[in-house]
VOBA-1610 file (N, C-alpha, C; in pm, whole numbers, padded with zeros to 5 digits, always signed):
BEGIN
Met+00378-02184+00634Met+00358-02042+00649Met+00468-01968+00572Phe+00435-01856+00514Phe+00531-01778+00437Phe+00554-01643+00504Glu+00666-01584+00471Glu+00696-01451+00522Glu+00630-01350+00429Ser+00548-01262+00484Ser+00476-01165+00404Ser+00567-01060+00343Phe+00535-01024+00221Phe+00598-00914+00148Phe+00748-00933+00130Asp+00778-01035+00053Asp+00915-01063+00011Asp+00934-00997-00125Ser+01027-00905-00135Ser+01044-00828-00259Ser+01086-00912-00379Ser+01118-01040-00359Ser+01152-01125-00473Ser+01028-01183-00542Arg+00910-01167-00480Arg+00786-01215-00544Arg+00741-01119-00654Asn+00658-01171-00741Asn+00598-01086-00844Asn+00506-00984-00778Arg+00513-00860-00827Arg+00433-00752-00770Arg+00347-00690-00879Tyr+00223-00659-00839Tyr+00126-00607-00933Tyr+00045-00495-00868Ala-00026-00424-00952Ala-00131-00333-00907Ala-00254-00366-00991Ser-00369-00365-00927Ser-00493-00399-00997Ser-00526-00292-01101Leu-00615-00325-01190Leu-00659-00231-01292Leu-00718-00106-01227Gly-00796-00125-01121Gly-00855-00011-01052Gly-00750+00082-00993Val-00644+00026-00938Val-00536+00107-00881Val-00458+00177-00992Val-00425+00103-01097Val-00349+00162-01208Val-00425+00276-01273Ser-00558+00264-01280Ser-00637+00368-01344Ser-00667+00486-01251Ser-00637+00474-01122Ser-00670+00583-01029Ser-00550+00646-00958Leu-00431+00587-00972Leu-00312+00641-00906Leu-00197+00650-01006Pro-00115+00756-00995Pro+00003+00762-01082Pro+00106+00656-01042Asp+00187+00619-01139Asp+00288+00515-01118Asp+00378+00544-00998Glu+00418+00670-00978Glu+00509+00701-00869Glu+00447+00676-00732Leu+00316+00690-00719Leu+00251+00657-00591Leu+00245+00506-00570Ile+00217+00433-00676Ile+00217+00287-00666Ile+00356+00237-00628Asp+00458+00288-00696Asp+00595+00250-00663Asp+00631+00289-00520Ser+00582+00403-00474Ser+00611+00448-00337Ser+00557+00351-00232Ile+00443+00291-00259Ile+00387+00194-00165Ile+00482+00075-00151Trp+00533+00025-00263Trp+00628-00087-00257Trp+00757-00045-00186Phe+00806+00075-00212Phe+00927+00124-00144Phe+00905+00135+00006Ile+00790+00185+00047Ile+00759+00199+00190Ile+00757+00062+00256Ile+00695-00034+00190Ile+00692-00171+00245Ile+00834-00223+00260Asp+00915-00210+00156Asp+01051-00266+00156Asp+01147-00192+00248Leu+01140-00061+00250Leu+01241+00018+00320Leu+01201+00063+00460Asp+01070+00083+00484Asp+01026+00137+00612Asp+00955+00037+00701Leu+00896-00067+00642Leu+00815-00160+00721Leu+00879-00297+00737Lys+00923-00356+00627Lys+00979-00491+00628Lys+01101-00497+00719Gly+01100-00591+00812Gly+01211-00607+00904Gly+01204-00516+01025Val+01111-00420+01024Val+01095-00329+01137Val+00981-00376+01226Ile+00871-00415+01162Ile+00755-00469+01236Ile+00708-00595+01166Pro+00646-00687+01239Pro+00589-00805+01173Pro+00472-00763+01083Leu+00472-00811+00961Leu+00369-00772+00865Leu+00272-00886+00840Asp+00143-00853+00841Asp+00040-00946+00799Asp+00040-00954+00647Asn-00049-01033+00592Asn-00053-01043+00446Asn-00144-00937+00383Ile-00211-00855+00465Ile-00290-00744+00413Ile-00251-00618+00489Leu-00207-00517+00414Leu-00169-00389+00472Leu-00259-00281+00415Ala-00298-00185+00497Ala-00384-00076+00452Ala-00304+00053+00444Phe-00332+00129+00339Phe-00271+00260+00321Phe-00381+00360+00289Asp-00399+00459+00377Asp-00492+00568+00351Asp-00416+00677+00277Leu-00478+00732+00174Leu-00418+00843+00100Leu-00480+00971+00152Met-00397+01056+00211Met-00446+01175+00278Met-00389+01301+00214Asn-00467+01409+00222Asn-00425+01539+00171Asn-00349+01612+00282Asn-00222+01639+00259Asn-00139+01709+00356Asn-00089+01838+00290His-00172+01942+00298His-00137+02072+00239His-00105+02059+00090Gly-00187+01981+00020Gly-00172+01965-00124Gly-00078+01855-00168Lys-00013+01789-00074Lys+00076+01676-00103Lys+00016+01548-00045Val+00063+01435-00090Val+00012+01306-00044Val+00084+01262+00083Thr+00006+01220+00181Thr+00058+01146+00296Thr-00004+01008+00290Leu+00078+00904+00294Leu+00030+00766+00303Leu+00030+00726+00449His-00085+00686+00499His-00098+00642+00638His-00110+00490+00640Phe-00010+00424+00698Phe-00006+00279+00704Phe-00072+00228+00831Ser-00145+00117+00818Ser-00198+00043+00934Ser-00223-00101+00891Gln-00237-00187+00990Gln-00276-00325+00962Gln-00365-00372+01076Ala-00459-00458+01044Ala-00554-00509+01144Ala-00479-00580+01256Gly-00524-00558+01379Gly-00467-00628+01493Gly-00336-00571+01542Ser-00295-00456+01492Ser-00170-00396+01534Ser-00193-00251+01577Thr-00122-00209+01677Thr-00130-00070+01720Thr-00029+00018+01647Val+00056-00042+01566Val+00157+00033+01492Val+00092+00101+01372Glu+00110+00231+01363Glu+00064+00309+01249Glu+00177+00403+01210Met+00176+00444+01084Met+00282+00533+01038Met+00229+00620+00926Gly+00263+00747+00928Gly+00231+00839+00820Gly+00359+00874+00746Ile+00357+00863+00615Ile+00473+00892+00533Ile+00435+01004+00437Asp+00501+01118+00452Asp+00478+01231+00363Asp+00554+01210+00234Leu+00484+01231+00123Leu+00545+01214-00009Leu+00545+01347-00085Pro+00634+01364-00178Pro+00644+01492-00250Pro+00545+01507-00365Phe+00452+01416-00379Phe+00362+01415-00493Phe+00234+01493-00463Pro+00182+01565-00564Pro+00058+01640-00544Pro-00059+01546-00511Tyr-00143+01591-00420Tyr-00264+01516-00384Tyr-00375+01551-00481Ser-00458+01454-00512Ser-00576+01478-00595Ser-00699+01419-00524Pro-00809+01494-00520Pro-00931+01438-00461Pro-00986+01320-00542Gln-00931+01298-00661Gln-00972+01185-00744Gln-00910+01054-00697Tyr-00806+01062-00613Tyr-00742+00941-00564Tyr-00835+00864-00471Pro-00825+00732-00469Pro-00904+00655-00372Pro-00860+00692-00230Ala-00951+00683-00137Ala-00919+00716+00003Ala-00828+00611+00065Gln-00835+00488+00015Gln-00757+00380+00075Gln-00723+00277-00031Val-00607+00215-00016Val-00567+00099-00096Val-00511-00006-00001Phe-00509-00129-00048Phe-00454-00240+00029Phe-00340-00304-00048Ala-00238-00348+00024Ala-00134-00433-00034Ala-00163-00573+00019Tyr-00173-00669-00072Tyr-00210-00806-00036Tyr-00104-00902-00087Asp-00061-00992-00001Asp+00038-01093-00035Asp-00025-01230-00016Asp-00039-01306-00126Asp-00101-01439-00116Asp+00003-01551-00105Gly+00131-01512-00090Gly+00238-01610-00079Gly+00307-01639-00211Thr+00245-01601-00321Thr+00302-01620-00453Thr+00322-01485-00524Arg+00223-01400-00510Arg+00231-01268-00571Arg+00178-01164-00474Glu+00218-01041-00498Glu+00176-00929-00414Glu+00105-00829-00503Thr-00009-00777-00454Thr-00092-00691-00536Thr-00142-00574-00454Ile-00142-00456-00514Ile-00206-00340-00454Ile-00347-00332-00512Leu-00446-00322-00423Leu-00587-00330-00461Leu-00668-00217-00402Leu-00778-00184-00467Leu-00878-00096-00409Leu-00962-00175-00309Pro-01025-00108-00212Pro-01110-00182-00117Pro-01218-00266-00186Ser-01275-00215-00294Ser-01380-00290-00365Ser-01326-00414-00435Glu-01196-00422-00456Glu-01135-00535-00527Glu-01082-00642-00433Ile-01069-00614-00308Ile-01007-00708-00213Ile-01085-00839-00204Lys-01214-00835-00223Lys-01297-00957-00213Lys-01269-01055-00327Gln-01215-01003-00437Gln-01183-01089-00551Gln-01062-01176-00524Tyr-00985-01141-00423Tyr-00863-01213-00392Tyr-00884-01293-00270
//
């Protein structure tokens, strides 16, 4: 068994994520995992992040299956209705990838 979301692993974002989110939002997801979640709560290998409109700015809402722990993180970045409603962070033990819901089945 491996410890999920070790920042020393290779990290990626899928083509769908890269084409639909700005780099600073993708980087923010990794920062939230490393600084706000890792070591605070036990993490599964799949984490969900909802992208929400908070008065024109992005709020990332974290959740994971089987856990009652949820967290909303307000970010200073403008919200766009073009953003996907949800993305997943997936750790397969070798690499970590941010994916769209439609891409999760490929992994």
